[in-house]
C-alpha positions in Angstrom: 125.4 116.0 71.9 122.4 118.2 71.6 122.4 121.7 70.1 121.2 124.1 72.9 120.3 126.8 70.4 117.4 124.9 68.9 114.3 127.0 67.9 110.6 126.7 68.8 107.7 127.0 66.3 107.8 130.8 66.7 111.4 131.0 65.5 112.7 131.9 69.0 115.0 129.9 71.3 113.3 126.7 72.6 112.1 127.1 76.2 111.9 124.3 78.8 108.7 122.1 78.7 108.8 120.4 82.1 111.4 119.7 84.9 108.8 117.9 87.0 108.1 115.4 85.5 111.5 115.6 83.8 110.7 115.4 80.1 112.4 115.4 76.7 114.3 112.9 74.6 117.4 113.9 76.5 115.5 114.1 79.8 116.7 117.7 80.2 113.3 119.3 80.4 113.3 120.5 76.8 111.8 119.1 73.6 115.1 119.2 71.9 115.9 116.6 69.1 118.6 115.2 66.9 118.8 112.4 64.3 118.9 109.6 66.9 115.4 110.7 68.2 113.4 108.4 65.9 110.1 109.4 67.6 110.8 113.1 67.1 109.8 114.1 70.7 109.2 117.7 69.8 105.7 118.7 70.9 105.4 120.2 74.4 101.8 119.4 75.4 99.7 119.6 78.5 98.3 116.1 79.2 94.5 115.6 79.3 92.8 112.4 80.5 91.4 112.0 77.0 94.8 112.2 75.4 96.4 109.8 78.0 93.6 107.3 77.4 94.0 107.6 73.6 97.8 107.1 73.8 97.3 104.0 75.9 94.8 102.6 73.4 97.4 103.1 70.7 99.9 101.1 72.6 101.8 103.8 74.4 100.9 103.8 78.1 102.0 107.2 79.5 100.0 106.7 82.7 101.6 103.7 84.4 104.9 104.5 86.3 108.0 102.7 84.9 110.7 103.2 87.6 113.1 101.0 85.7 113.1 103.8 83.0 112.9 106.6 85.5 109.4 107.3 84.2 106.9 108.5 86.9 103.7 108.1 84.9 101.8 111.1 83.7 98.5 112.6 84.9 96.3 115.3 83.5 97.9 118.7 83.7 101.5 117.4 83.3 103.6 118.8 80.5 105.4 116.3 78.3 107.4 116.2 75.1 105.3 114.1 72.8 106.3 112.3 69.6 105.3 114.4 66.6 103.3 111.7 64.7 101.4 110.6 67.9 100.3 114.2 68.5 99.2 114.6 64.8 97.4 111.2 65.0 95.5 112.3 68.1 94.5 115.6 66.6 93.1 113.8 63.5 91.1 111.6 65.9 89.7 114.7 67.6 91.8 114.2 70.8 93.7 117.3 71.8 96.7 117.7 74.1 97.1 121.5 74.1 100.5 122.7 72.9 102.9 125.1 74.7 104.2 127.0 71.6 107.4 128.5 73.0 108.4 125.0 74.2 107.5 123.1 71.0 110.4 122.4 68.6 110.2 123.8 65.1 110.6 120.3 63.7 106.8 119.7 64.2 106.3 122.1 61.3 107.4 119.3 59.0 104.1 117.6 59.9 101.5 120.3 60.7 101.1 124.0 60.1 101.7 126.8 62.6 98.0 127.6 62.3 97.1 124.1 63.5 99.4 124.5 66.5 98.1 128.0 67.3 94.5 126.6 67.1 95.4 123.9 69.7 97.7 126.0 71.9 97.3 125.8 75.7 95.4 128.6 77.2 95.6 128.8 81.0 92.3 129.0 82.8 91.7 132.5 84.3 
């Protein structure tokens, strides 16, 4: 059972990341987590083609649909709850998937600073 009162990196209640495609460890649209979530799917990020290619090169293909897992495949612009360490690995490699701060679980702060997240936050095009 997941705690619905989990907090984001700003110390506020966690907001949904994406309902279409339906994301999250619990496939409830939120980047909620618990001890069984070994990948720590806590970073709500906006997919870019560069990040999707990087992830596939690292052995995690997020592009190809996998209907048997109810996974539609992702495309640039989709929001998705990423594993904490994969997001950090990508940033260190210079590959950015911009972060939605109010939908990113505070657990990522175990791995990176709030300043890093703010620096890489999603900014909608005007």
